[in-house]
C-alpha positions in Angstrom: -33.6 19.2 2.1 -29.9 19.8 2.5 -27.8 17.0 3.8 -25.1 17.5 6.4 -21.6 17.3 5.0 -20.2 13.8 5.7 -16.8 13.3 7.1 -14.4 11.9 4.6 -13.1 8.4 5.1 -9.6 8.1 6.6 -7.9 7.3 3.4 -9.1 10.6 2.0 -7.6 12.8 4.7 -4.4 13.2 2.7 -5.6 15.6 0.0 -2.9 18.1 -0.1 -1.8 17.0 -3.6 -5.2 17.8 -5.3 -7.7 20.6 -4.6 -10.9 19.5 -2.9 -13.2 19.6 -6.0 -10.7 17.8 -8.1 -10.3 15.0 -5.4 -14.0 14.7 -5.2 -14.2 14.3 -9.0 -11.6 11.5 -9.0 -13.4 9.6 -6.3 -16.8 10.1 -8.1 -15.3 8.4 -11.2 -14.4 5.1 -9.3 -16.6 2.2 -10.2 -18.4 0.5 -7.4 -16.3 -2.1 -5.4 -17.4 -5.5 -4.7 -19.4 -5.7 -1.4 -16.7 -7.0 0.8 -14.4 -4.1 -0.2 -17.1 -1.6 0.3 -17.6 -3.1 3.9 -13.9 -2.9 4.5 -13.8 0.7 3.5 -16.7 1.5 5.9 -15.1 -0.5 8.7 -11.7 1.3 8.3 -13.4 4.7 8.4 -15.3 3.8 11.6 -12.4 2.3 13.4 -9.6 4.7 12.0 -7.7 1.9 10.4 -5.5 3.3 7.7 -6.0 1.6 4.3 -4.9 2.7 0.8 -8.4 3.4 -0.3 -9.9 2.6 -3.8 -8.1 5.2 -5.8 -4.8 4.1 -4.9 -5.7 0.5 -4.8 -6.8 0.6 -8.5 -3.3 2.0 -9.3 -1.7 -1.0 -7.4 -3.8 -3.6 -9.2 -3.1 -1.8 -12.5 0.7 -1.8 -12.0 0.7 -5.4 -11.1 -1.3 -6.3 -14.2 1.0 -4.2 -16.4 4.0 -6.3 -15.3 1.9 -9.5 -15.3 2.9 -10.0 -11.6 2.3 -13.5 -10.0 4.0 -12.9 -6.7 3.5 -10.0 -4.3 5.0 -9.5 -0.8 3.1 -6.9 1.2 4.7 -5.3 4.2 2.0 -4.0 6.6 -1.3 -5.4 5.5 -3.7 -4.4 8.4 -7.2 -5.8 7.7 -6.2 -6.9 4.2 -7.8 -4.3 2.1 -4.9 -3.8 -0.4 -4.2 -7.6 -0.2 -7.4 -8.3 -1.9 -6.6 -6.0 -4.8 -3.2 -7.6 -5.1 -4.9 -11.0 -5.0 -7.2 -10.0 -7.8 -4.3 -8.8 -9.9 -2.2 -12.0 -9.7 -5.0 -14.3 -10.6 -5.8 -17.9 -9.5 -2.2 -19.1 -10.0 -0.7 -16.1 -8.2 0.6 -15.7 -4.6 0.4 -12.8 -2.2 2.1 -12.7 1.1 0.2 -10.9 3.9 2.1 -9.6 6.9 0.9 -7.8 10.0 1.9 -7.6 13.7 -1.8 -7.8 15.0 -3.3 -11.2 15.2 -6.8 -9.7 15.4 -6.1 -7.8 12.1 -5.0 -11.0 10.5 -8.0 -13.0 11.6 -10.4 -10.3 10.4 -8.5 -10.2 7.1 -8.8 -14.0 6.8 -12.6 -13.7 7.0 -12.6 -11.0 4.4 -10.3 -13.0 2.1 -12.8 -15.9 2.3 -15.6 -13.8 1.4 -13.8 -12.3 -1.5 -13.0 -15.7 -2.8 -9.2 -15.2 -2.8 -8.0 -17.1 0.3 -6.2 -19.7 -1.8 -3.9 -17.0 -3.2 -2.8 -15.4 0.0 -0.3 -16.6 2.7 -0.7 -15.0 6.0 2.1 -14.1 8.4 1.5 -12.6 11.8 4.7 -10.9 13.2 7.4 -8.4 12.1 7.0 -7.8 8.5 10.7 -7.0 8.0 11.8 -10.1 9.7 9.4 -12.2 7.4 10.8 -10.4 4.4 14.5 -11.0 5.4 13.7 -14.8 5.6 12.5 -14.9 2.0 14.7 -16.9 -0.5 12.7 -16.2 -3.6 12.5 -12.9 -5.7 9.0 -11.4 -6.0 7.4 -9.4 -8.9 6.1 -6.8 -6.5 7.1 -5.7 -2.9 4.7 -3.2 -1.4 5.9 -1.2 1.6 3.3 0.2 4.1 4.9 -0.4 7.5 5.8 2.0 10.2 7.5 5.0 8.6 10.6 4.9 10.8 11.3 1.5 9.2 11.2 2.7 5.7 15.1 3.0 5.3 15.5 -0.5 6.5 12.9 -1.8 4.0 14.9 -0.3 1.2 18.0 -2.1 2.3 16.1 -5.4 2.4 14.0 -5.0 -0.8 16.4 -5.2 -3.8 17.8 -8.8 -3.4 14.2 -10.0 -3.1 12.7 -8.3 -6.2 13.3 -9.6 -9.6 14.8 -7.4 -12.4 11.7 -5.6 -14.0 9.8 -6.0 -10.7 8.2 -3.1 -8.8 9.0 -1.8 -5.3 5.9 0.4 -4.3 5.7 2.5 -1.1 2.8 4.4 0.3 2.7 7.6 2.3 5.9 9.0 0.8 4.5 12.6 0.8 3.2 12.2 4.4 0.5 14.8 4.4 2.9 17.3 3.0 5.3 17.2 5.8 8.1 16.2 3.5 8.1 19.8 2.2 8.9 21.2 5.8 12.3 22.8 6.0 13.3 21.5 9.4 11.1 18.6 10.4 11.3 17.3 13.9 9.1 14.3 13.6 11.2 11.0 13.3 8.6 9.6 10.9 9.0 12.6 8.5 12.8 12.3 8.7 12.7 8.6 8.0 10.5 9.2 4.9 12.8 12.0 3.7 15.8 9.7 4.1 14.0 6.9 2.3 12.8 9.1 -0.7 16.3 10.6 -1.3 18.0 7.1 -1.0 15.4 5.5 -3.4 15.8 8.2 -6.0 19.6 8.0 -5.6 19.7 4.3 -5.9 21.3 2.7 -9.0 19.0 -0.3 -8.5 15.8 1.5 -9.0 14.2 4.0 -11.5 11.7 5.9 -9.3 8.8 8.1 -9.6 6.5 9.5 -6.9 2.9 9.8 -7.9 1.0 12.5 -6.1 -2.0 10.6 -5.4 -3.6 10.5 -2.0 -0.6 10.6 0.4 2.0 9.9 -2.3 2.9 6.6 -3.9 6.6 5.8 -4.8 6.8 3.4 -7.7 10.3 2.1 -8.2 11.3 -0.2 -11.1 14.0 -2.7 -10.3 16.8 -2.4 -12.9 
């Protein structure tokens, strides 16, 4: 009996970088996630909450492990899906800062962190992520940027002093469903991303590459 075609989860709506069969193959290769992560993926799909999804999350965790990151600042954490992957990467003595403007998201995230066994590695902040970042006195190993797209240029101005040399500034959604390739974009979010991407590549403080996975992941090494 043929099964009806299932709707792809929200994090898989951005598939312009790879053909459908290739995208399906990449996701078919992913190992099963721990139950709490699988539940979060399902919840995000049902409630249209944007999360990075497992393919990008594995890249994030791998990058953090490569540089032996112990401190991560995350701008825009939602229900904490990527936060758990960061927490797994930094280990028991590491620290991840979660930020989100929605108290309900933060409370749900807190419960997920408890179930994943990583609560002791995570500090939660409810409020403006950029304001919280601006108040930080320490330098981090990783700063992950996933806030409202109009704020991307502001994040770029805040990040360098708060990131150690050899640290990573990582930004999601930098290809924006292909809208960055439009000749005369009208959408302010697209314009902000274009401004951000150009400034990031031109910055003498970063060595940058955009990875064309999902919706585009900018990985910038602090020089």
